[in-house]
C-alpha positions, 0 to 999 in steps of 0.5 A: 560592567561584569563580563558575561559568565563562561558558557553564556552567549550574550543577548544579540551574541552570534550563533554558529551558522556553520554547523547547521548549513554543513548539516543540511548539506550533508543531509542533501547529499545523502538523500540524491546519492541515495536517490541515484543509487536506488535507481529511482531518479523520478518520483512515481505517478499515480494513476491520472498522470501516469495513466492506469485502470480504474474498475467498478464492483457491484456487491451481489448477495446470494438469494435471501440475503440481500442485507449482507450489502452493508457498510460493515461487509462493504468495508470488510471487502474493501480492506480484503480487495486493497491487501490483496492488490497491494500485496502484489506490489502495486503502487498506489492501488487505490481502493474505496467505496461509492455509494451503498454497493460499488467498490471503486479500483485504482491500478497504476500503469505500472509493475504487476498491473495486469496481475492485479486486475486479474485478482482484483475480479477474482471477489468470490469465496475461497473453499477447500473441496475434496477431489473426487475425480478429474480428467483433462479439459475435454475427457468424458467421464470415468465410466462409474459401472466399470471395474477397478483396474489398479489402485494408487497408494498413498505416499508416507513421505512426511511432507504436509500437502504436498503438490505433484506438478503443473503451473500453482501445483496442480497435478497434470494427470492422475495416476489412477486408472479411469475404471477405478477413478468411476467406481470411487466417484461413484461411490463418493457421491452416494455417500452422505454429504458431509457439512465443513464442520462434520467430523469425517475420518472414515476409509473408502470402504466405508465411504461407500454406504449408499444414500436411501433416498432415491433423489440422491441417485438422481443427482449424483447422476445429473452431476455426472453428466454435467462433469463428463459434457464439461469442456473447460476449454469452452471459456463460456462453460469456465464462466457458468461452471459451478454457479448457485453451487452451496458450499455444502453440495459437491460441484464441478470445476475447471482448472488451469494447470499451465497457461492454456493446459485445462483440466476439470474437477469433480468436488466434494462439498467444502470441508474448510473455507477461506475465512479458517485460513490466518495466514499464507504466504510463497517462499523459498526453501533454501534446503530443498531448493524450491518454491513452496507455499506455507499457509497457518489457521485460525484454531477453528479453521485447524480443526477443520484441516486435521478432520480433512485432511486425516480422511484425505490421507487414507484415500487413493489418488485423486482422492486423497487431494483438496482442492484450494477453489476460488470464484469457480476456479481450482487455483491448486490441488495437493496432494494429502500425506499425512493428518495435518493441523495448525499448518501446511505446506504446498509444494510442488512445480511453483515458480516465485511468482506462482508461490506468491500469487497462491499465498496472496489468494489464500491469505486474502482470498476470502471475501463476505460478500460477491462482486460483478464488474460493472465497468474497466476505464483506461486512463491513457498515459498521454491523458495523465501527461497532459494532466501533468503538464498542466500541473506544473504550468500552474505550479511554475505560475505561483512560484513566479508570482511570489519570487516576483513578490519577494523581488520587488518588496524584498530586494536583496533579501528574495536571493536568500528566499530563492535560495531557501525555497530551492533548498525545500524544492530539492528536498521535497523532490528528493524524498517524493522519488525515494517514497516511491519504492520505499512505501509505494507514495505516487505523486497524483494531481491533487499531490501536485497542488499540494505542492503548488500550496506549499509554496505560499507556505514556505514563503510566508515563513521567511516574510514572518522572519523578514519582518522582525529583523525590520523591526529591529532595525526600525528601533534603531539596531544594527543588522548583525543584532537584529539578526539574532534579537529577531529569531526567537519571536520569528521562531515561535510564530513559524512554528506555531503556524506551520504546527496549525498547517500540519495538523490540519493536513494529518487530519485531512488524511485520516478521516479522507480517501483516495487522492485528497491523501495525496493531497494531505500527504504532500502538505504535511511532507513539505510543512515538516520540510519548511521548519528544517529549511528555515532552522538549517538554511534560512537563517544561518545564510542570514547569520552569514549574510549580516557579517556583509558590507552590502547588507551589514551597511544597509545598502538602497537594495538590501532591502534592510536600508535603515532610511527606508525603513524609518529607523530611529536614531542608534540605540546607544548604551550610557555608563553611569558615573558617580560624582562626589557631592558637591560641597558650599559654594563660595565666591572667588577670591580676588 
């Protein structure tokens, strides 16, 4: 018989199991070490297991625009709110529509939960308005008839849009005197109200042209009276301020300069809205050693912003400021020192939190609809713990039933299956723990169900391989060649089965929302890990065990006893030998 060519393994030859086992061992050690090094030794839990808050928002259209509550705008709002909450680093913040006009926001218990709840409730349009006057929260408005006693000179320092001081970059106190403010306010309110797209670069002198209509004087007086009477320390007045005001109209608003310290603002018409902001973020300026907020505008927004900053840069304080107004509140009021266009920078006494908050609001503040909070429900950690305990008990019962079946039917082979299940469970746990801080994955109750279902999928792969080995033994082969010959056939079946499971999980993940995605994600993850474990652990371990006397000789308790399996007589190879041609038969000589 010709010897096999060098480099080729003969049929039924043994593989090298040590390499595969070393590879999976290295992976397990590296992943486990990474888990302990990161400090996240347990998977992050979802709202239904760890507790948290569920907020129901109802869409509210402007009068006469009821058609705005449609699927397109609702989906846009969901995307903006989701990016807004997740921008705070909240894990598994779940935002989805319910019915035609409701949005459900689930915020798990944990870091930034309170911050996220505040920003979820802030769902109105975002506007940039000129500041006409500013006063303390309960201070009377400046007297419009008073004569000027001084003026502020705008700074020529080219630092873009700059916030003076106080929380979020808002100025705590104006530098102009009360009398000069009063005259400027009166003149600004009497001037024709520009539209957000109107070009306006006039000086303060040019803006004093009176409105020829008598209704303008009445509106100006009424707005000034509201400004004088406004007390921003009263939560009811803060909630009611600015309601029903159109973007093209002047308005009054409140702003919190620091915790518990409020100011009231008299604001001009909206010049730019939040949809004109392309991107904004809070960053740390290494050169100046301070936190700033950078803004980039769309092409249309750049034109609008250039017009308004060109006008504001020529004004005295506080009319050289633009107020960033969200849901009727002034979140920042930086001053303008030069004409700006495509990008701007807001600097001031920012902390990391306030800079990132303002950047987050600017980036995701513009919603196509306004929303009101319908309900806020809190799931306690105790209830979540009970659900987690129930899920773990269900998983333990399922695992115990699988192990009992394997021990009764496969006997010694069940040792390989249990070891493989243990490796798969360890890899699943470690990867879930690492995915929490990495991508915000949070383990919820459907995800636990997906892990329980995966026990059966993983055990099914072992059973396919074991049955292929038994088939080879029934054909009369010994265990070592049976293990190798059974593998190619079992491998194809396992790959096809896992591919179908993974495809179903992927489709389920794409077409569903919310907690069902947790089930699909866990199912897909464990299906991939099943292939890794079978290829790099189960098969190599079977190759090594086939070399032992207990399994190799077919012990009765091994699960591979040839007699119990009804094996045929051992297959033997016979050599073909050539014999000389027979001659004629002749009688023996006596």
